[in-house]
FILO-254760 format. One record per residue (C-alpha): residue in three letters; x, y, z; residue number from 1. Coordinates in Angstrom, 3 decimals, m for minus. Example, Ala and Ser with C-alpha at 12.3 -4.5 7.8 and 13.67 -1.06 7.14 Angstrom:
residues 2
("ala" (12.300 m4.500 7.800) 1) ("ser" (13.670 m1.060 7.140) 2) 
end
This chain:
residues 290
("met" (28.269 84.338 m53.623) 1) ("leu" (29.524 81.313 m51.773) 2) ("thr" (26.963 78.380 m51.381) 3) ("thr" (26.841 76.405 m48.200) 4) ("arg" (27.238 72.801 m47.711) 5) ("thr" (28.182 71.711 m44.103) 6) ("gln" (25.746 71.672 m41.326) 7) ("arg" (27.340 72.813 m37.934) 8) ("trp" (25.868 73.479 m34.519) 9) ("arg" (26.500 76.155 m31.741) 10) ("asp" (24.316 76.765 m28.655) 11) ("arg" (21.803 74.022 m30.110) 12) ("arg" (21.183 76.065 m33.419) 13) ("cys" (22.032 74.906 m36.891) 14) ("arg" (24.514 76.939 m38.772) 15) ("trp" (26.193 76.333 m42.274) 16) ("ile" (29.584 77.076 m43.286) 17) ("pro" (30.956 78.093 m46.888) 18) ("asn" (32.171 75.632 m49.574) 19) ("ala" (35.576 77.438 m49.848) 20) ("ser" (36.591 76.838 m46.279) 21) ("glu" (39.097 74.242 m45.217) 22) ("ile" (40.849 73.167 m42.160) 23) ("asp" (44.621 73.338 m41.327) 24) ("pro" (45.234 69.874 m40.229) 25) ("ala" (48.600 71.027 m38.477) 26) ("arg" (46.334 72.960 m35.982) 27) ("leu" (44.010 70.010 m35.107) 28) ("ser" (44.332 66.871 m33.197) 29) ("val" (41.958 63.986 m32.348) 30) ("asp" (42.021 61.834 m29.146) 31) ("val" (39.868 59.886 m26.832) 32) ("ile" (38.137 62.249 m24.195) 33) ("asp" (36.142 61.319 m20.971) 34) ("thr" (32.485 61.211 m21.762) 35) ("arg" (30.915 62.621 m18.644) 36) ("leu" (33.562 65.545 m18.060) 37) ("his" (34.098 66.514 m21.784) 38) ("ala" (32.017 65.038 m24.235) 39) ("ala" (28.611 65.130 m22.631) 40) ("pro" (28.811 68.923 m21.789) 41) ("phe" (30.034 69.914 m25.265) 42) ("val" (27.048 67.935 m26.813) 43) ("lys" (24.487 69.270 m24.509) 44) ("ala" (25.600 72.669 m24.948) 45) ("his" (25.520 72.562 m28.950) 46) ("his" (23.660 69.577 m30.400) 47) ("tyr" (19.992 70.268 m31.035) 48) ("ala" (18.825 67.334 m29.115) 49) ("ala" (20.786 68.585 m25.884) 50) ("ser" (21.146 64.960 m24.841) 51) ("met" (23.826 62.089 m24.801) 52) ("pro" (23.267 58.488 m25.887) 53) ("val" (24.815 55.764 m23.857) 54) ("ala" (28.483 56.064 m24.969) 55) ("arg" (30.965 53.282 m25.806) 56) ("leu" (33.808 55.794 m26.581) 57) ("ser" (34.133 59.533 m27.017) 58) ("ile" (36.551 61.061 m29.295) 59) ("gly" (37.467 64.842 m29.314) 60) ("leu" (38.602 67.233 m31.930) 61) ("phe" (41.083 69.836 m30.641) 62) ("ala" (42.338 73.046 m32.087) 63) ("asn" (45.341 75.024 m31.195) 64) ("gly" (44.132 77.716 m28.991) 65) ("lys" (45.474 80.961 m27.103) 66) ("gly" (48.531 80.629 m25.224) 67) ("gly" (49.405 77.156 m26.981) 68) ("arg" (46.619 75.493 m25.145) 69) ("ser" (44.185 72.837 m26.755) 70) ("glu" (40.585 73.815 m27.357) 71) ("leu" (37.831 71.221 m27.746) 72) ("val" (36.076 72.134 m31.042) 73) ("gly" (34.366 68.842 m31.808) 74) ("val" (33.029 65.672 m30.422) 75) ("cys" (32.135 62.292 m32.069) 76) ("val" (30.361 59.741 m29.874) 77) ("phe" (30.268 56.330 m30.574) 78) ("ser" (27.297 54.787 m28.720) 79) ("his" (25.361 51.574 m28.102) 80) ("pro" (22.909 50.550 m30.874) 81) ("val" (19.474 51.957 m30.788) 82) ("asn" (18.352 48.396 m30.160) 83) ("asn" (20.007 44.904 m30.764) 84) ("ala" (17.892 44.015 m33.655) 85) ("ser" (19.435 47.081 m35.567) 86) ("val" (22.770 45.274 m35.806) 87) ("pro" (21.915 42.145 m37.813) 88) ("lys" (19.441 44.232 m39.850) 89) ("thr" (21.720 46.954 m40.794) 90) ("ala" (25.327 45.480 m40.416) 91) ("gly" (24.688 41.707 m41.174) 92) ("leu" (26.396 40.839 m37.893) 93) ("ser" (24.751 38.504 m35.477) 94) ("asp" (26.299 39.782 m32.079) 95) ("pro" (24.993 43.148 m31.117) 96) ("arg" (28.144 44.001 m29.373) 97) ("thr" (30.291 43.953 m32.638) 98) ("ala" (28.585 47.298 m33.861) 99) ("cys" (28.000 50.584 m32.610) 100) ("asp" (26.200 53.813 m33.601) 101) ("leu" (27.888 57.135 m34.608) 102) ("gly" (25.459 58.548 m31.909) 103) ("arg" (26.584 62.255 m31.909) 104) ("leu" (28.811 64.223 m34.357) 105) ("val" (29.143 67.844 m33.287) 106) ("ile" (31.770 70.357 m34.734) 107) ("asp" (32.006 74.005 m33.940) 108) ("gln" (31.267 76.395 m36.791) 109) ("ala" (34.686 78.043 m36.456) 110) ("gln" (36.227 74.832 m38.099) 111) ("gly" (36.522 74.395 m41.982) 112) ("gly" (34.372 72.317 m44.184) 113) ("asn" (36.291 69.190 m44.209) 114) ("ala" (36.647 68.974 m40.510) 115) ("glu" (34.035 66.188 m40.407) 116) ("ser" (35.958 63.721 m42.355) 117) ("phe" (38.959 64.680 m40.705) 118) ("leu" (37.705 63.796 m37.364) 119) ("val" (35.550 60.878 m38.199) 120) ("ser" (38.255 59.058 m40.153) 121) ("arg" (40.738 59.267 m37.291) 122) ("ala" (38.072 58.499 m34.783) 123) ("phe" (37.435 55.143 m36.779) 124) ("arg" (41.037 54.177 m36.249) 125) ("ile" (41.022 54.924 m32.519) 126) ("leu" (37.734 53.168 m32.184) 127) ("arg" (39.328 49.968 m33.590) 128) ("arg" (42.464 50.521 m31.133) 129) ("glu" (40.412 51.158 m28.087) 130) ("lys" (37.430 48.695 m28.799) 131) ("pro" (38.745 45.960 m31.186) 132) ("glu" (35.524 43.961 m30.659) 133) ("ile" (33.541 46.561 m32.617) 134) ("leu" (33.708 45.779 m36.338) 135) ("ser" (31.204 48.210 m37.869) 136) ("val" (29.779 51.499 m37.226) 137) ("ile" (26.208 52.493 m37.989) 138) ("ser" (25.119 56.243 m38.589) 139) ("tyr" (21.566 57.559 m39.142) 140) ("ala" (20.381 60.663 m41.076) 141) ("asp" (17.230 62.331 m39.712) 142) ("pro" (15.549 63.717 m42.790) 143) ("val" (12.600 65.471 m41.062) 144) ("arg" (12.879 69.336 m40.753) 145) ("arg" (11.805 70.453 m37.258) 146) ("val" (10.476 73.873 m36.326) 147) ("asp" (10.390 75.619 m32.778) 148) ("glu" (7.454 77.348 m31.335) 149) ("gly" (8.779 80.560 m32.671) 150) ("gly" (8.687 79.277 m36.205) 151) ("his" (12.637 79.012 m36.361) 152) ("val" (14.167 76.006 m38.177) 153) ("phe" (16.469 74.246 m35.529) 154) ("leu" (16.948 71.072 m37.435) 155) ("pro" (16.770 71.574 m41.125) 156) ("gly" (16.804 67.725 m41.831) 157) ("his" (19.507 65.929 m43.814) 158) ("val" (20.031 62.898 m45.864) 159) ("gly" (23.484 61.868 m44.717) 160) ("gly" (25.698 63.535 m47.491) 161) ("leu" (28.658 63.302 m45.207) 162) ("tyr" (28.428 59.582 m44.824) 163) ("ala" (27.917 59.066 m48.610) 164) ("val" (31.266 61.153 m49.561) 165) ("met" (33.143 58.892 m46.925) 166) ("gly" (32.193 55.698 m48.914) 167) ("ser" (29.580 54.110 m46.451) 168) ("arg" (27.062 51.731 m47.501) 169) ("tyr" (23.456 53.109 m47.562) 170) ("val" (21.275 50.287 m46.502) 171) ("gly" (17.719 52.020 m46.486) 172) ("arg" (15.655 53.516 m43.748) 173) ("ser" (15.044 52.555 m40.003) 174) ("ser" (11.492 51.609 m39.301) 175) ("pro" (8.792 54.189 m39.607) 176) ("arg" (7.700 55.522 m36.054) 177) ("thr" (5.337 57.954 m34.218) 178) ("asp" (7.207 60.696 m32.415) 179) ("leu" (6.040 62.500 m29.310) 180) ("ile" (6.791 66.414 m29.993) 181) ("leu" (7.069 68.963 m27.202) 182) ("pro" (5.775 72.396 m27.619) 183) ("asn" (9.361 73.650 m28.777) 184) ("gly" (9.157 70.998 m31.611) 185) ("arg" (11.613 68.747 m30.250) 186) ("pro" (10.866 65.152 m30.163) 187) ("ile" (11.135 62.879 m27.015) 188) ("ser" (13.345 60.016 m27.639) 189) ("ser" (11.539 56.666 m27.780) 190) ("arg" (13.980 55.371 m24.982) 191) ("ala" (13.105 58.167 m22.571) 192) ("val" (9.272 57.333 m23.377) 193) ("ser" (9.844 53.694 m22.631) 194) ("lys" (11.421 54.517 m19.424) 195) ("ile" (8.761 56.528 m18.265) 196) ("arg" (5.805 53.980 m19.413) 197) ("asn" (7.594 51.037 m17.881) 198) ("ala" (8.898 52.619 m14.768) 199) ("glu" (12.603 51.742 m15.920) 200) ("cys" (15.858 52.871 m14.570) 201) ("gly" (16.361 56.508 m15.535) 202) ("gln" (12.725 57.318 m15.677) 203) ("arg" (13.160 60.090 m13.092) 204) ("tyr" (15.761 61.863 m15.352) 205) ("ala" (13.295 61.438 m18.524) 206) ("met" (10.580 62.936 m16.386) 207) ("asp" (12.410 65.862 m15.064) 208) ("asp" (13.401 66.676 m18.711) 209) ("leu" (9.643 67.029 m19.429) 210) ("val" (8.967 69.027 m16.536) 211) ("arg" (11.749 71.447 m17.311) 212) ("ala" (10.305 71.717 m20.729) 213) ("gly" (6.931 72.916 m19.277) 214) ("ala" (5.093 69.706 m18.401) 215) ("arg" (3.078 69.543 m15.318) 216) ("pro" (4.768 67.573 m12.650) 217) ("pro" (3.044 64.087 m12.135) 218) ("gly" (0.711 63.777 m9.201) 219) ("phe" (1.448 61.749 m5.889) 220) ("gly" (0.947 58.107 m6.832) 221) ("glu" (m0.059 59.113 m10.443) 222) ("asp" (0.558 56.221 m12.953) 223) ("arg" (3.374 57.239 m15.207) 224) ("ala" (1.765 55.985 m18.431) 225) ("ala" (m1.407 57.750 m17.567) 226) ("trp" (0.578 60.809 m16.919) 227) ("leu" (2.037 60.858 m20.427) 228) ("thr" (m1.326 60.222 m22.006) 229) ("asp" (m2.678 63.256 m20.005) 230) ("leu" (0.075 65.419 m21.471) 231) ("glu" (m1.129 64.443 m24.936) 232) ("arg" (m4.731 64.945 m24.046) 233) ("thr" (m4.044 68.507 m22.826) 234) ("gly" (m2.067 69.374 m25.901) 235) ("phe" (1.399 69.673 m24.101) 236) ("leu" (2.627 66.728 m26.259) 237) ("arg" (1.577 65.947 m29.815) 238) ("arg" (2.126 63.002 m32.248) 239) ("gln" (4.076 63.215 m35.411) 240) ("arg" (4.501 60.503 m37.909) 241) ("his" (8.329 60.017 m38.739) 242) ("pro" (9.062 58.060 m42.035) 243) ("gly" (12.430 56.563 m40.678) 244) ("cys" (15.841 57.835 m40.580) 245) ("his" (18.283 56.990 m43.451) 246) ("ala" (20.819 54.303 m42.344) 247) ("tyr" (24.532 54.121 m43.324) 248) ("leu" (27.152 51.387 m42.598) 249) ("phe" (30.948 51.671 m42.117) 250) ("pro" (32.463 48.167 m42.132) 251) ("leu" (35.773 48.623 m40.519) 252) ("thr" (37.228 45.240 m41.033) 253) ("arg" (37.356 42.479 m43.746) 254) ("ala" (34.804 40.348 m41.521) 255) ("ala" (32.576 43.234 m41.239) 256) ("lys" (32.662 43.789 m45.035) 257) ("leu" (31.936 39.902 m45.681) 258) ("ala" (28.911 40.280 m43.242) 259) ("ala" (27.590 43.421 m44.878) 260) ("arg" (26.877 41.444 m48.083) 261) ("lys" (23.766 40.206 m46.125) 262) ("val" (22.355 43.925 m46.054) 263) ("pro" (21.173 46.067 m48.889) 264) ("asp" (23.507 48.313 m50.961) 265) ("leu" (21.246 51.029 m52.271) 266) ("ala" (21.534 54.342 m54.081) 267) ("tyr" (22.316 57.292 m51.965) 268) ("pro" (19.096 59.544 m51.014) 269) ("val" (19.113 62.938 m52.492) 270) ("leu" (18.360 66.074 m50.745) 271) ("asp" (15.144 67.991 m51.806) 272) ("arg" (16.326 71.722 m51.368) 273) ("arg" (12.910 72.769 m52.205) 274) ("ala" (11.405 71.220 m49.015) 275) ("leu" (10.020 73.607 m46.445) 276) ("glu" (8.591 71.048 m44.025) 277) ("gly" (8.496 67.288 m43.094) 278) ("asp" (10.746 64.772 m45.025) 279) ("val" (13.382 66.637 m46.956) 280) ("thr" (14.342 63.391 m49.250) 281) ("leu" (13.702 63.976 m52.649) 282) ("pro" (11.166 61.205 m53.939) 283) ("pro" (12.901 58.353 m55.836) 284) ("leu" (11.495 59.248 m59.311) 285) ("phe" (12.820 62.855 m59.050) 286) ("ala" (16.113 61.712 m57.452) 287) ("glu" (16.707 59.647 m60.638) 288) ("ala" (16.285 62.786 m62.682) 289) ("ala" (18.494 65.033 m60.455) 290) 
end
């Protein structure tokens, strides 16, 4: 029986593909795509978060389709860092504009097991060509298993195995946080919560997302922060402690590699395949024995 190794997405559900599957590079190509017209619809249709980060560049993976036409089968989105402080902390670079996040990586389950490395390695080269000011890429792996209201696992949690095999530097975890969780088990992004509470640009879009998820609409003139608090009080939203995501660094230039000497270079985390809920990272002592 074949084991599984690679996490894939289709219709916002996690799938796994077998170890033995491989891509045919002759049938695939990689190129820049329009974020709004092509990347965003693909990501929203298939990624569990159903949302797009603020993109700096979007790259598409294309396969030969019927009639000789190219079909979009994967998307890699390079996005603005989660916050400016993450760049010196994770990449050792003082200018936040010199690093970006690997904000989304989504590949259709029909592609072979090594499609991620095929796409990402080429996407890095395109990123350097299109955005030469970007010296490093930061990527995060969310290790928390998430379950929807029907008890189905829609995000099994992962520790960044793909980034490890691609030669990244593991620099530790992002800061622990408390998430607000919807009834369907999906977290609300901290950025969306901030927009609502502080009446920032984009708050209407973030509020509409909550209403579409089943939240009551805010009353006329109701304070937005008070509205969020009431959604917690009535049980629509619940709090869940998050231990922090695993952070990986890809220095793309010699200067970036020199800057990376300022940040930790730690042993890669190990996946606890027995974990049924919460953090799926194997505790350090058990990881050493694994």
